[in-house]
N, C-alpha and C positions, 0 to 999 in steps of 0.2 A: 390280494386279499390282505384286508385291515381289519381292525378291531377299534371300535370307536374313533375311527377318521385316522388312526394313525398306521403307515404303512408297516407289515409286519419286517420289512427289509432296516428299518429306523431302529426297532425296537432291537432286532439282533444284534446290528451294531453298537446300540447303546449300550446291551447287557454286556457283549463281548469288550468294550471300553471299560468299563466297570471293572469286569474280571481282571483285565490286565492291570488297571491303575492300584485293584489290591493286592496283586502280586508284587508290584512296585513299593506299595507302601510297607508292605511286609519285608523291606529292606532287600527285594531283587532277589533273583535267581541265586546270585553268588553269596555266599557267605549270608545268608538270613537266618534270623534265630529259630531254633528249634520249636516254638510255638507258631511260628509263622507256617512251618511245614505240616504242624500238626493240625491247625486250622483247617487249611485247604486241602488234607487227607480227610477231615470229618466232612468238609463240605462235597468232595467228593462223594463219600458215602450216603451223604443226604440226597446229593441229584440223583443216584445211581436206585436209593430207594425208591424218591417219587416217580422216578421212570417205570420201576415195577409195579407199583401201584396203578400207574396211568395204563400201562400195558395190559391189565386184567381186564379195562373196559374196553380195549381193543380187541382183544381174543372174542368179545362177545360177536365180533362181526368179521373177522379175518383168521386166517391160520398164521401160525408164528412165524416159519419162514418166510412168506411175503411182508409181511408185519416188519420182520428186522429190516429187510430191503428198504422198507419204507422209510424206517426211523434212521436207519444210517444214511440215507439220501439227505432227511431232513437235516442231520447234524452238519454236513456239508454244507448245505445251503446257510446253516447260522454263521460258520467261520469265514464261507466266501465270500458274504456281504460286507462285512467289517476287514477283510484281506487287505485294501489298500492303506491302514493305518497301521498295518504291523509286519507285512508282508515285504521281503527285498530280494529282489531278483538273483543277486549273488548267493543266494541260500541253494538255490536248485543245484542238485548234482554234487552236492557236499558230502562227506561222511555224516553228517549228522541225518541228513534229507535221506539216505539210502535206510539208515539205523530207524527212522521214523517210519520209512517205508516197508522195513520189515515188519515193526510192530503193528503194522495196519493189517497185516497178516494174521495175524494171532489174535488181536483186539481191536474192533470187537467183530472181525467175520469169524475167523474159524472155533474161536471160543464160543461165539453163540451158536455156529449151526451143531458142535457137539454138545452144548447146554440141552439144546432141543431134542437132540436125541438120546441123551441122557433121561431126561423128563419124561419120555416117552416110553422107554424101557422100564425106568425106577420108579415113574410117580414123583411128584414135586419134593416129597420130603425128603427120601434118601439122596436125591440128585443134589436139593441144598446142601445137604450133610457132606456129600464128598466136593462139592464146590468150596467149602470151609477151608479145605487145607491149600487155597492159592497162597494166602502168606508165607506158609510153611515154603513152598517153592521159591518164591520173591526172595526170602529172606537166607535161605540155603544158597542159591545162585549169588546174590549180592554178596554173602560172606566169602563163596570160591573165588568168584572173580573180579568184584572189587575192593575185596580186601576189608569189609563193612564188620563192625562187632556184630559178635552174636554169643556172648555169653551167658551166663546162667541166668541174670535177671530177664535177658528178652525171651530167653527158652520159656521161664514158668510165665511170663507174662502171655507170650504166644500160645501155651498151652493153655491157659485159662480161656483167652479168648476163643480158640476154637473148640473147647469145650461146650462154651456157650453157644456158639454158632451151630454145633451137632445138636445140641439139646432143642433149639429153634427151629431143626428139620421136621423133630420127631420120627424116629428110624421106623418104629413100628407103624402099620395101617391100625385105622380104628378096630377090627377086629384082632389085633395082635397074631395074625394068623402065618403059616409058614411061608418061607420065601418061596417066590412063584418070578423068580428070573435068574438067568443065569450069571455066575461069578464073571464072568468076560463084561458083563454089561456097566458094571463100575470103571470098565478102562474111559469110558467115554467121558464120564463126569469127572475122572480123576485127570483125564487130558485135557477138557477146559479149564481145570482149575491149573494145570500146568501151564497153559500158555498166558492165562491172566495172570499168575505170576511171575512167569520166563519175559513178559515183554517190559516188565518195571526196571529192571537193571539196566536192560539194552536202551531203554528211553533216557535213563539217566544220564548214561553215556553221552547220548546226541544234545542232551540238554546242557552238557555242560561247554560244548561246542558253540550251539546256537540257544542262547536260552531263554527260548519262548515257547512257552506252554502253547499258546493259540496256534502257532505255526505247527507244531508237531501233533497237536489236534486234527489240524485241516488235513494234514497228511495223512494221518491214520485213518482217518474216516472217507477220505477219497479212495484209497486202495481198497479198504472194506467195501465198500461200494461197487467198485468194478469188480471185485472178486466175487461178489455176491448176486451181481447183475448176470456176471457169464454162468453162475449156476442156474439161477431162475431162468435164463434163456436156453438152458438144455435138460433144462425140467419138465414134465408133463405138463406143469401147471400155468403155462405161460401165457393161456388162452381164458384162464378164469379171470372174471370180473374183480373189479377194485372197489369194494363198497366204499361210499365215500365218508360213513361214520369211522369206520375202520381207519382209513389213510389219516383221519383227522387226529384220531386219537395215539395211533403210532408215530405220526411225523412230531405230537407234542413229546412222547415218550422218547423219540431218537433226539430231539432238542436237548430233554434234558441228560440223556447219556453223553450227547457231546460236551455239555459245560462241565459232566462230573469226570470224563478223559481229561479235560482242559486242567480243571483243577488237580486233577493225579499226575499231571504232568508239573503243574506248578509245586506240587509238594514234592515230587521226586526231583526236581532242579534245586527246591530250597532246601532240603534235608535229605538223610536218609532212606534207605530204601525200609531199613528196619523200623521206622518210624511212618515211613507213607503208608506200605502195605496193610498193616495190621487195623489201622485208623480208617482205611477206606472200606475195608471190608466189614463193616458194620452197617452193611447195606440191609440185611433183613430186619435189623432193628428199626431202621429207618423207615423202610416198607412198611412195617406193621404200624407204626404210628401215624404215618400218612394214610393207612387203611382205616386204623380205628379215628382219628381226629378229622381228617377231612372229608374221606368218602363213606364212612361208618360201615364198614364192612366187615370191620373186625370187633373182638373185643378183648380187653387185655386182662390178661390173669395172673394169679400168681406165678405160674410157672413162667410166663413172659417177664414178669419181675425178678425170679431168678434167672434167667437168661441175661438180661441187661446186668444184675449185678457182677455175674463171668465176666461178661464183655467188659465193662466199663473197671473194674479191678485191672483184669488184664492188659489192658489201653492205658491205665494208670502206671502200672508196672515199667511198661517200656517207654512211654515217653518222661518218668520221672529220672532226672540225671543228678543224681546226690553230688 
């Protein structure tokens, strides 16, 4: 398959090479400046946000569970194509390899399935609000197990960001009616947020052994693909057709998600979780921006600007190092 006569394999290889070069230009993964980690974390949020906007188009043609399988499979292809340029055989079987494989169970496979279940029970608004707790779990685990700083400044910045993300979700429906879901349904969204947060300190440990965000992303995507393929094979949906339009949109979204994971891995290798996790969680803002500017299916209101103020202020407080 090609676009304008250029094979997609060459395109993905070129994009992957530029990503690795960007990480190297920012000082490498060992001792990179905090600004480099912050920029890569923001790039991860932008990648995830653009993927959300594209997934909306895919959902017009295909259900989310099969779309997730298509998307994660596409991310494997994105990183498998340029693998000869960054892959080293001796990495297989190392501690970092198994840590990345463990992360692949969490992100994006299990977290995606739990998030889809959360949306089905709670609706997209409240599901997104519970998802905003991901940075809290990431920072808490990093402070406990990695000894990273989590002082008053970081706590205040995280509180501002989580407030903004919760506001962006809109906890009440249009009618503001009574709750129509059981309290235990919150567990799916919180579990998805926990897994998205938990993988980050684990990946950081692996990246200290093998400082290759591309390799980490490849292993994680491959493990997630195997897991979701098994789930799909055991489900009653395995015989349903695969609409071409839906496959195309979800493949694009999966590629964007894959680069988001690679950027996030780069940020985790270059800096601390306390910087990477909150900035990468700005996904809802990026999704809104892409939806409003690129796809023109959203309108930016005063409430959106208030959300942006909370999130940007909190992020600046976390990154600022007096």
